[in-house]
Every structure is written in structure tokens, then in C-alpha cells.
C-alpha positions as CSV (number, residue, x, y, z in Angstrom):
1,M,-102.4,69.9,7.3
2,T,-101.8,67.1,4.8
3,S,-98.1,68.0,4.6
4,Q,-97.9,67.9,8.4
5,K,-99.5,64.4,8.3
6,N,-97.0,63.3,5.7
7,L,-94.1,64.7,7.7
8,N,-95.3,62.8,10.8
9,R,-95.5,59.6,8.7
10,Y,-92.0,60.1,7.5
11,Y,-90.7,60.7,11.0
12,T,-92.5,57.6,12.2
13,L,-91.2,55.5,9.4
14,F,-87.7,56.9,9.9
15,L,-87.9,56.2,13.7
16,F,-89.2,52.6,13.0
17,L,-86.4,52.0,10.5
18,F,-83.8,53.4,12.8
19,L,-84.9,51.3,15.7
20,S,-85.2,48.1,13.6
21,A,-81.6,48.6,12.3
22,F,-80.4,49.3,15.9
23,A,-82.2,46.0,17.2
24,I,-80.6,44.0,14.3
25,Q,-77.1,45.4,15.2
26,V,-77.6,44.6,18.8
27,K,-78.7,41.0,18.0
28,A,-75.8,40.6,15.7
29,Q,-73.4,41.9,18.3
30,Q,-74.8,39.5,20.9
31,G,-74.3,36.6,18.5
32,A,-70.7,37.6,17.8
33,D,-70.0,38.1,21.5
34,A,-71.4,34.6,22.2
35,H,-69.3,33.1,19.4
36,S,-66.2,34.9,20.8
37,K,-66.8,33.5,24.3
38,E,-67.3,30.0,23.0
39,A,-64.1,30.3,21.0
40,A,-62.1,31.6,24.0
41,I,-63.3,28.7,26.3
42,I,-62.4,26.1,23.7
43,A,-59.0,27.7,23.1
44,A,-58.3,27.8,26.8
45,M,-59.2,24.1,27.1
46,K,-56.9,23.2,24.2
47,N,-54.0,25.2,25.7
48,S,-54.5,23.4,29.1
49,A,-54.2,20.0,27.3
50,N,-51.1,21.2,25.6
51,D,-49.6,22.2,29.1
52,W,-50.7,18.7,30.3
53,N,-48.9,17.0,27.4
54,K,-45.8,19.0,28.0
55,G,-45.7,17.9,31.6
56,D,-46.5,21.3,32.9
57,L,-49.0,20.5,35.6
58,D,-48.6,24.0,37.2
59,N,-49.8,25.7,34.1
60,F,-52.5,23.1,33.5
61,M,-53.8,23.8,37.0
62,K,-54.1,27.5,36.1
63,M,-57.4,26.6,34.4
64,Y,-58.9,26.2,37.8
65,T,-59.8,29.1,40.1
66,D,-58.6,29.2,43.8
67,S,-62.1,28.1,44.8
68,S,-62.6,25.4,42.3
69,T,-64.2,22.1,43.2
70,M,-64.3,18.7,41.5
71,M,-67.1,16.1,42.2
72,M,-65.6,13.1,43.8
73,P,-67.5,9.9,45.1
74,T,-67.4,11.6,48.6
75,G,-68.6,14.9,47.3
76,P,-67.0,18.1,46.1
77,A,-63.2,18.4,46.7
78,G,-61.1,21.5,46.5
79,L,-58.1,22.6,44.5
80,T,-55.4,20.7,46.7
81,V,-57.2,17.4,46.3
82,I,-57.6,18.1,42.5
83,R,-54.0,18.8,42.0
84,N,-52.8,15.7,44.1
85,L,-55.2,13.5,42.1
86,Y,-53.6,14.5,38.9
87,A,-50.0,14.4,40.2
88,T,-50.3,10.9,41.8
89,K,-52.7,9.1,39.4
90,Y,-52.0,10.7,36.1
91,F,-48.4,11.8,36.2
92,N,-45.1,9.9,36.6
93,G,-43.0,12.5,38.3
94,K,-42.7,15.4,35.8
95,M,-44.5,13.9,32.8
96,P,-48.1,12.6,32.3
97,K,-48.6,8.9,32.0
98,Q,-50.7,9.6,28.9
99,N,-51.4,12.5,26.5
100,L,-54.7,14.3,27.0
101,Y,-57.2,15.3,24.3
102,Y,-60.5,17.1,24.4
103,D,-63.2,16.5,21.9
104,E,-66.9,17.1,21.2
105,M,-66.8,20.4,23.3
106,K,-70.1,22.2,23.5
107,V,-70.4,25.6,25.3
108,T,-73.7,26.8,26.7
109,L,-73.6,30.3,28.0
110,L,-75.2,30.8,31.4
111,G,-75.2,34.6,31.5
112,E,-72.6,37.1,31.0
113,N,-69.7,35.5,32.9
114,Y,-70.6,31.9,33.3
115,A,-70.8,28.9,30.9
116,L,-71.3,25.2,30.9
117,L,-68.7,23.2,28.9
118,T,-69.5,19.5,28.1
119,G,-67.3,17.2,26.1
120,K,-65.2,14.1,26.0
121,F,-61.7,13.6,27.2
122,T,-59.3,11.0,26.0
123,L,-56.0,9.8,27.7
124,S,-53.8,7.9,25.3
125,G,-50.2,6.7,24.5
126,N,-47.2,5.3,26.2
127,N,-48.4,1.7,25.6
128,L,-51.3,2.1,28.1
129,P,-54.9,1.3,27.3
130,E,-56.8,4.3,26.0
131,R,-59.1,5.8,28.6
132,S,-61.9,8.3,27.7
133,G,-64.9,9.7,29.5
134,R,-67.3,12.6,29.6
135,Y,-67.1,15.8,31.5
136,S,-69.2,18.9,32.4
137,L,-67.4,22.0,33.6
138,V,-68.9,25.1,35.0
139,M,-66.7,27.9,33.7
140,V,-66.4,31.5,35.0
141,Y,-64.9,34.5,33.3
142,T,-62.1,36.1,35.4
143,K,-59.6,38.9,34.9
144,D,-57.3,36.1,33.6
145,G,-59.9,34.7,31.2
146,W,-62.1,31.6,31.4
147,K,-61.4,29.3,34.3
148,I,-63.0,26.1,35.6
149,L,-65.2,26.8,38.7
150,H,-66.5,23.2,39.0
151,D,-65.3,20.0,37.4
152,H,-67.5,16.9,37.0
153,S,-65.5,14.4,35.0
154,G,-66.1,10.7,34.7
């Protein structure tokens, strides 16, 4: 009977160690997954700034989904209004009036496919006064990667 009790203890200990190792592995994977999502969001934003600075407003706008909104003084506005705002206020024809840089980006995951991105934008160059402000973006993961679902820039 004693050997049966010892065997049961070994099985219990083995099961405990196995489950502990599994839990640690899952937690590590979740941490790596979160870091990977954060890195992908920040990379997408940096790529969009590069598109802006090259004068490629069409590619810059690909950061937005078809149903994206931007908070305006009158309330949320859709994609057409967002694009027209950038084209008329921030571009001189084909090129931007100033270069765009993002800084102080912080990602907060809001579940599996959503995130909040906060940070600072700066527009500078072309002998114009530097302009900067803060933004908060609701990001969504799509088949084409991370996109802006809602933009609240100021």
C-alpha cells in the first residue's frame, strides 16, 4: 500500500509540475504575442509617416479602414472628410507642407484584435512653424494588418 501511495504522490507531483510548466509557457507566449502586436502597430504608424513624408497620401490613407472616423468639433467624420482635410490643409498639391513624425507611442491592447494607441505627432520643416499635438487612436487588426478605426487628434 505504501508503494501505491508513493506512486500516487509522484503522479500528483508530476501533474503539478507539468501544469505549472504549461501555465508558464502560456503566459510567456501571451507576453510575446502582446509585444509582437505593439511592435506591429508602431511599425505601421512609422510606415504611414514615411508615406506622408514622401507625398503619398493614398498610401498614408491605407492606415484607415473604410469605416474609420475622426473626431471633429462637429462630431465624428468619415473617411472622405478625413482625406479632404489632409489634402487641403496639410498638402500643397502632391507634397505635404511639412514632414510628419510620431513620438511617445504607447499601445494598450483592448482584447485580441483591438488596441488604443496614444502618442504625440509633430509637423515640421519647410520654414513653417513646428506644430505638435497629442492623439489617441483606436486600432483594429484586419486581414491587411493594424488599421485606424477611430482618430482623435488635437
